[in-house]
N, C-alpha and C positions, 0 to 999 in steps of 0.2 A: 391280489384278488381273494375274495372270501372262500371260493371253492377249494376244498381239499381233495385232490385227485388221489384216491387211495381205496384200498379194500378190494373186494371181489365184484367185478362188473361183468355180467354175462354179455357176450356178443350174440345178441338175440337172432335166432333164425327167422326168416320171413316165411310165414305159412302161405301156401298156395292151395287153391281149390280147383274147381273145374276150369278147363282151358288155361291153367297155370296163372289165373288171376289171384291177386292178393286176397286172402281170406281174412277180412277185417275182424270178424267175430272171434276167430281162433287166435288172432294176434293179440287182441285185448285179453282173452283168457290166459294166454301165455304170459303176458306182462304182469297180470295180477298174481299168477302162480309164482313167478320169480320174485316179485316184490314182497311176497309173504314168506319167502324162504330164507330171509336174513342177508340177502346180498346188499351191497353198498352203492349200487348204481345200476343203470340200464344203458345198454349200447345198441343202437339200431343202425341199420343200413351199413353194416360193416362187411367184412369178408364172409363170415359165417351167415350173414344176412343176404348174401348174394348181390352185393351192391353193383357188381360188374354186369349183372343181368337185369338191373332195374333202370327204368327211365328216370329222368329228372323229376317228373311229376310223382312217380311212385315213391321215390325217396322222400319227397316233401310230405306225402300222405302218411308214410310211416312215422315221420317226426310228429306230425299233427296228432296222430292216434296215440303216440307215446305220451305226449303232453296232456292230452285229454284223459288218458287212463291213469297215469301215475301222478300227474299234478306236481306238487311240491314234496311228495313223500320221499323221493330219491333224486339225486342228480341224474339227468338224462344226457347221454353223449350220443353223437351222431357222426357217421362217416361221411365226409364231404369231399374227399379227394377225387379228382378226375385227372385227365391227361393234360389239361390246360389250366394255367393260372386264372384266366378269365372265368371259366365255368366254375372252378373251385371257389373263387371269391363270391360269385353269384349264389351258389348253393349255401355257402357258409353264412352269407348275409340273410338269406331266407331262414336258415336254421335259427339264427339269433332272433329274428322277428317272431318266430313261432314260440320261442321260449326254451330252446335247447340250452343246456348248461355249459357245454363245451363241445368243440368239434375236433375230430381226429382226421388227420390228412395224410394218406398214404402217398408215397412217391409215385410219380407218373410211371406208366408202363409203356412198352413198345419202343418209345424214344429213350435216349440215354443221355440226359443232361449231365453236365459236369457238376461237381460239388458247389462251385460258385453259382451256377445257374439254379441249383436247388436252393441255395441260400436266398437268392433273390425271389424265387417262387414262394418260399415260406414267409419271407419278410413282407411281401406284398399282401399275402393272405392275412397275416397278423395285423397289418396296418388297417385293413378294411373292415375288421370286426372288433368289437370290444370284449367279447367273451373269450375264455381261454382256448388256446390251440394246443393240441397234442400231436406231436410228430408220430409217424407210424413207419417203422422199419420192418419190411418184409421182403428181403431180397429174393427169396425163392419164388415169390409170386410176381413181383414187379420188375425184377432184374436189376434193381438199383439198391445200393446200400447207403444209409446215412452214416457217414464216417464219424469217428469220435470227435475230430476237430470241428466238423460241421455241426454236430449236436451241441458241442460246447458253445460255439458261436451263437447258435439259435437260442440256446437256453438263456442268453442275456437279454433277449427281447421280452419286454414286460409281460405280455400275455401268452408267451410260449411257456407253458407250465409243466410239460412232461413229454415222455416218449413211450410208446408201446413197442416192445421189441419182440418180433415173432421169428427172429433168426434162430436157426438150430445151433449157431455158434454162440455158446453162452459167454465166451470171452467178450463179446461186444456189449452184453449187459453189464459185465463187470467194469468195462472201460467207461460206459456212460455214467455209471454211479460214481466212479473215482474222479471223473473230470468235470462233473457238474456240482452245483451247490446242493447242500443237503435238502433244501426245500423243493428241488426239482424232482418231479415224480417219475421214476423209472419203473415201468410196469411190465410184467411178464406177459407176452402174447403167445407163449409156447407152454402148454400145460404140463410138460415134463419138468419145468423149471420154476414153478411157483415158490416152493419152499426155498430153493437155492437163491432165487431173487430176493426174497425176504431176508435171508441170512446175510446177504451182501449189503443190505440197506435199501433195497427196493421197496416200493410202497404198496404193491398188490398185483392184481392180474386182471386183464381183459380176457376172459376165458370163454372159449367155445363150448367146452364140455360142461360148463356151469349151466347151460340150458337143461341138460338131462339130469345132472347130479349136483344141483346147487348147494345142497346141504353138506356134501363132501368137500367141495371146494371152499366153502365158508369155514368148515372145520379146520382146514389147513391154516387159514389166516387167523381165525380166532384163537386157536391153540397157540399159535406163534406169539400173538400179542400178549397172552397170559404167561409166556415164558415156558410153556410146555412144548419144548422143542422136539422131544421124542414123539409125543402125540401128533404134532404137526407133521413130522417126517413120516410117521406111520400112515397118516391119512394120504399124504402125497404118494406113498408106495401103493396104496390101495387104488389110486387113480390111474397108475401107469398102464395096466393092462387095457383099460378102456380107451386111453389115449392112443395106444398102439393099434387099436381096432380101426382107427381112421383109414388104415391101409386096405381094409376090406372093400372099399368102394371108392369112386371118384369123389373128391372134395366137392361140395360139403354134405354129401348124402348120408354118411354114417350117423352124424349127430341127429339128423332128421328122423332116421330110423329109431334112434334111442328115444326120441320124444314120443314116438308112438308106443314105446314100451312103458312110458309114463302116462299113457292114455290121453295124450294130447296129439291129435292127428294134424300135423303141420303139412301134410302132403309130401310131395317129392321135390327135389331140386329142379330148376328149369333145365330143359334140354339145351345141350346134348348130354347132360349128366343123366345117368340111368339109375333106376331103383336097384336094390340088392336082389340077388337071387333068393329063392326060398331057403336053400342050404345056408347061404350067408346070413340071412335073417335069423335062422335057428341058432347058428353059432354065436351071433351077436347077443341074442336073448339069453343064452346060457352064460356068457361072459358078463352081461349086465347084471344078471341075478347074483352072480358070484361076488360082484363088487359089494353088495349089501350084506352078503353072508359072512364076509371076511372081517367084519367090524368086531 
């Protein structure tokens, strides 16, 4: 397939307004801001986009808005994973009709399918769409791991073109890279490990922090491509304190607070997630400012 799954791809937050409804105007503004920042793709309805809190129809609307706003300027990725193969196939087919470039499918949560059942799950999804499918490994959230053997088997399916790894266990990223073909895209989903993933031969990152500091995340990637490994690593180190700040609040509120510091009011995460306290917001603002001063 023609799509090269690579570079820095922000996992876009979903802006909410009154009554926690999607704020379409701010969403379009956010997409335009990201597209102009040098990123290499846009990812909607993912974890940072609160997919777990969105209805089927809301996910579809986010995809429609992304295609309307971005058009063919950048590849547009969408999260379509659900807890059943049937619904995931349906949402993935809708995404294809809308014009989404590729779908990302997280493992089901709550239930605990075997690795063989996961293989059949992904195989069925891949058979039902013609666009690329990206596997999504996030065991801390879903309770399931895509093992190396499973990822290797799935990578042989013609339109399964990559995997996003959000595991804190970096050895799984190394294993994916070492056991799949060079053209299979292994992407960092954990912002601590963007530089390390690139060093091992990974192709980029689907990054939550890229909402708030896209220029810094892009710098990690672009400097690396130019062979400026020290500059790339320095940019990665500048990012670490901001990534650590995620612990200030319940996921995914901290990145939304950072967006407000960029003067894009994306609202708060849907309940039961709460906003940060005034003291936490002050601390985050100081940390956020320091990221830019340390350049």
